[in-house]
C-alpha positions in Angstrom: 11.3 153.3 28.2 13.5 150.3 28.9 16.4 152.2 27.4 16.1 155.1 29.7 19.5 156.0 31.2 20.1 154.8 34.7 23.3 156.8 35.1 25.8 158.3 32.6 26.8 155.5 30.2 24.5 152.9 31.7 21.0 151.9 30.4 18.1 150.2 32.2 18.6 147.0 30.1 22.2 146.8 31.1 21.7 147.2 34.8 18.7 144.8 34.7 20.9 142.1 33.0 23.6 142.6 35.7 21.0 142.3 38.5 19.6 139.1 36.9 23.1 137.7 36.9 23.2 138.2 40.6 25.9 140.8 40.7 25.8 142.3 44.2 27.3 145.6 43.2 24.7 146.1 40.5 21.9 145.1 43.0 23.2 147.6 45.6 23.2 150.3 42.9 19.7 149.4 41.9 18.4 149.5 45.5 20.0 152.9 45.9 18.2 154.0 42.7 14.7 152.9 44.0 15.3 154.6 47.3 16.1 158.0 45.7 13.4 160.6 45.8 14.6 162.5 42.7 12.0 162.6 40.0 14.3 161.4 37.2 15.5 158.6 39.5 12.0 157.5 40.3 11.2 157.2 36.6 14.3 155.2 36.0 13.5 153.0 39.0 10.0 152.3 37.8 11.4 151.3 34.4 13.9 149.0 36.0 11.3 147.3 38.2 9.0 146.8 35.2 11.9 145.3 33.2 12.7 142.9 36.0 9.1 141.9 37.0 9.1 138.6 35.0 12.1 137.4 37.1 10.4 138.1 40.5 8.1 136.2 42.7 10.0 133.0 43.3 11.5 133.8 46.7 10.1 133.2 50.2 9.7 136.6 51.8 10.1 136.6 55.6 9.5 139.6 57.9 11.2 139.6 61.3 10.3 142.0 64.1 10.8 142.2 67.8 11.7 144.6 70.6 15.2 146.0 70.9 17.5 143.6 72.6 15.6 140.5 71.5 18.6 139.4 69.3 17.0 139.9 65.9 20.3 140.5 64.0 22.1 137.6 65.8 19.2 135.3 64.9 19.2 136.5 61.2 22.9 135.9 60.9 22.7 132.3 62.4 19.5 131.6 60.4 21.1 133.0 57.2 24.3 131.0 57.6 22.3 127.8 58.1 20.3 128.6 55.0 23.4 129.0 52.9 24.6 125.6 54.2 21.3 124.3 52.9 22.0 125.7 49.4 20.0 128.9 49.7 20.9 132.5 48.7 19.9 135.0 51.4 19.1 138.7 51.1 18.6 140.8 54.2 16.9 144.2 54.0 17.6 145.6 57.5 15.7 148.8 58.3 17.3 150.9 61.0 15.6 153.7 62.9 15.9 157.1 61.2 16.4 160.4 62.9 13.2 162.4 63.0 15.4 165.6 62.9 17.8 164.8 60.1 16.5 161.6 58.6 19.8 159.7 59.1 20.4 156.4 60.7 23.4 154.6 62.2 22.8 151.5 60.0 24.6 149.2 62.3 22.9 145.9 61.2 25.5 145.2 58.5 28.3 145.3 61.1 26.3 143.1 63.5 26.1 140.4 60.8 29.7 140.4 59.7 30.0 136.7 59.0 26.8 136.6 56.9 27.8 139.8 55.1 31.1 138.2 54.0 29.3 135.2 52.4 29.1 135.5 48.6 25.6 133.8 48.8 24.3 136.7 50.9 23.3 140.3 50.4 22.7 142.7 53.3 21.3 146.1 52.7 20.7 148.5 55.6 18.3 151.3 55.0 16.9 154.1 57.1 13.2 154.1 57.9 13.3 157.9 58.2 9.8 159.2 58.9 8.1 156.2 57.3 5.6 154.5 59.6 5.3 150.8 59.7 8.9 149.9 60.6 10.1 149.7 57.1 11.7 151.9 54.5 9.3 153.4 51.9 10.8 151.5 49.0 11.3 148.1 50.8 8.7 146.5 48.5 10.7 147.4 45.4 13.9 146.3 47.1 12.3 142.9 47.6 11.6 142.6 43.9 15.1 143.5 43.0 16.5 140.8 45.3 14.2 138.3 43.8 15.3 139.2 40.3 18.9 138.8 41.4 18.1 135.1 42.3 17.9 135.2 46.1 15.8 132.4 47.5 15.0 133.9 50.9 14.3 137.6 51.4 14.4 138.7 55.0 13.0 142.1 56.0 14.1 143.1 59.5 12.1 145.9 61.0 13.1 148.5 63.5 11.2 146.9 66.4 7.9 145.6 67.7 5.0 148.0 68.3 1.5 148.9 67.4 2.5 150.8 64.2 5.3 148.6 63.1 3.1 146.0 61.2 3.5 147.2 57.6 6.0 144.5 57.1 3.3 141.9 57.4 1.6 143.4 54.3 4.7 142.8 52.0 6.0 139.4 53.2 4.8 135.8 53.1 5.7 134.8 56.6 5.9 137.0 59.7 8.3 136.1 62.6 8.2 137.8 66.0 11.3 137.4 68.1 11.1 138.0 71.8 13.5 137.8 74.7 12.6 135.6 77.7 9.7 137.2 79.5 6.6 136.3 81.3 3.9 137.8 83.7 3.6 141.5 83.4 5.9 141.6 80.4 3.7 139.2 78.6 0.7 141.3 79.4 2.5 144.4 78.1 3.1 142.9 74.7 1.0 144.5 72.0 -1.8 142.2 71.0 -1.8 143.6 67.4 1.7 142.5 66.7 1.0 139.0 68.1 -2.1 138.6 65.9 0.0 139.0 62.8 2.7 136.5 63.8 3.0 133.2 61.9 5.9 132.1 64.1 7.0 133.3 67.6 10.5 132.7 68.7 11.7 133.2 72.3 15.4 133.8 71.8 18.3 133.5 74.2 17.4 129.9 75.3 20.9 129.2 76.5 23.0 129.2 79.6 21.2 130.5 82.7 18.2 131.7 80.7 17.3 128.4 79.0 14.6 127.3 81.5 13.2 130.9 81.7 13.0 131.0 77.9 11.2 127.6 77.7 8.7 128.8 80.3 8.1 132.0 78.4 7.5 130.0 75.2 4.9 127.9 77.0 3.2 131.1 78.3 3.1 132.6 74.8 1.7 129.3 73.4 -1.1 129.4 76.0 -1.8 133.0 75.2 -2.1 132.3 71.5 -5.1 130.0 72.2 -7.2 133.1 72.7 -6.1 134.6 69.3 -7.3 133.5 65.9 -4.3 132.6 63.7 -3.6 134.7 60.6 -4.0 131.7 58.4 -6.4 128.8 59.1 -4.0 126.5 57.2 -1.2 127.2 59.7 -1.4 127.0 63.5 1.0 129.5 64.9 4.1 127.9 66.4 6.1 129.1 69.4 9.7 128.0 69.8 12.5 128.6 72.3 15.7 129.1 70.3 19.2 130.3 70.8 20.8 132.4 68.1 24.0 132.2 70.1 24.4 128.4 70.0 22.2 127.7 67.0 19.8 125.5 69.0 16.4 125.4 67.4 17.4 127.2 64.2 17.1 124.1 62.0 13.5 123.6 63.3 12.7 127.2 62.2 13.9 126.3 58.7 11.6 123.3 58.7 8.7 125.6 59.9 9.4 128.0 56.9 9.2 125.1 54.5 6.0 123.6 56.0 4.4 127.1 56.1 5.0 127.7 52.4 3.8 124.2 51.5 0.6 124.6 53.5 -0.3 128.0 52.1 0.5 126.9 48.5 -1.6 123.8 48.8 -4.7 125.9 49.9 -4.1 128.7 47.4 -3.6 131.2 50.2 0.0 131.9 49.1 -1.1 133.3 45.7 -4.1 135.1 47.2 -2.0 136.8 49.8 0.5 138.0 47.2 -2.3 139.4 45.1 -3.8 141.2 48.0 -0.4 142.7 48.9 0.0 144.0 45.4 -3.4 145.6 45.6 -2.5 147.2 48.9 0.8 148.5 47.5 -1.1 150.1 44.6 -3.2 152.1 47.0 -0.3 152.9 49.2 1.5 154.4 46.2 -1.6 156.4 45.2 -1.9 157.7 48.8 1.8 158.7 49.0 1.7 160.3 45.5 -1.5 162.3 46.2 -0.1 163.6 49.5 3.1 164.7 47.8 1.2 166.5 45.1 -1.2 168.0 47.7 1.7 169.5 49.7 3.4 170.8 46.6 0.4 172.4 45.0 0.9 176.2 45.0 -2.6 177.1 46.4 -2.1 174.6 49.2 1.5 175.5 49.9 0.6 179.2 50.4 -2.1 178.4 53.0 -0.9 175.2 54.6 1.3 176.9 57.3 -1.5 179.2 58.3 -4.0 176.4 58.4 -1.8 174.4 60.7 -1.4 177.4 63.0 -5.2 177.9 63.1 -5.7 174.2 64.1 -2.9 174.1 66.7 -4.1 177.4 68.2 -7.7 176.1 68.4 -9.1 178.7 66.0 -10.3 176.1 63.5 -11.1 172.5 63.6 -8.9 170.0 61.7 -11.9 169.0 59.6 -12.7 172.5 58.6 -9.0 173.3 57.8 -8.7 170.0 55.8 -11.9 170.9 53.8 -10.5 174.3 53.0 -7.1 173.0 51.8 -8.7 170.2 49.8 -11.0 172.7 48.0 -7.9 174.8 47.1 -6.2 171.7 45.8 -9.1 170.7 43.7 -9.7 174.2 42.4 -13.1 174.5 44.1 -14.5 177.5 45.9 -13.9 177.1 49.6 -17.1 177.0 51.7 
């Protein structure tokens, strides 16, 4: 299986070797492969990931989310450049909103991180979220493994924004950062509690110029609000910091937080347990996605699906009854 062709004239073993050497062009090509939905590409991608698995797992995986306008991309660039100065190699998987109509995306994050993108120690890969819920592209988990195999020390997953459904990233990273603009009062009340409960570190950005005092007050408000919420990890009290991605103020402290977070979770064993639980979750996510694809493609279902949807939307049949009928057809059973 390891010699399955990846492309004309190129075998899995060859591209795997190039990825392990840290060749960015080979890594980009490998990510393109795992994002493909073609059946032959999926088989090749799975073979490639299995070949590279022994070289994965060493990086710190950081998820970053926040509302539009919070300055996520500016923060990531400043954070990444400081990381490179500290001797790290940084990979950024930036997930942009996909069009519900055509599935495309503007993919502007790479242009917003121009300085980081030019650094040889960095790799930036924008991907479209498409119709995938959870704020991340469907194959982000596999892209993380590819980046780890390529020798990157820090893998950053930037999601499309903060919201109730955009928490899937927390199930595939080690540390979850929530970046917010200066806000307080009604805006603080409007922030989704679900996203805050997942955060390991909250950063109030734009603490510079005329907004510096406002940002510091907002950070204090968030810190007070967190007292009512149980932290995701008992080993780690959630930190709230006012930072400026524009000036770099507070970014060094974030790097120190990342190091202390990893040290605390590794000391308790939570780091390994969380990775294992995430792998189990990924297994069931793959099973669910594959079953849904096969369900939709099954001829008995495909011929009745549109009619069943019409019956449900017109109120002629309940969703439960229509689902029971379609599942019976899928399983080859006699509909009730």
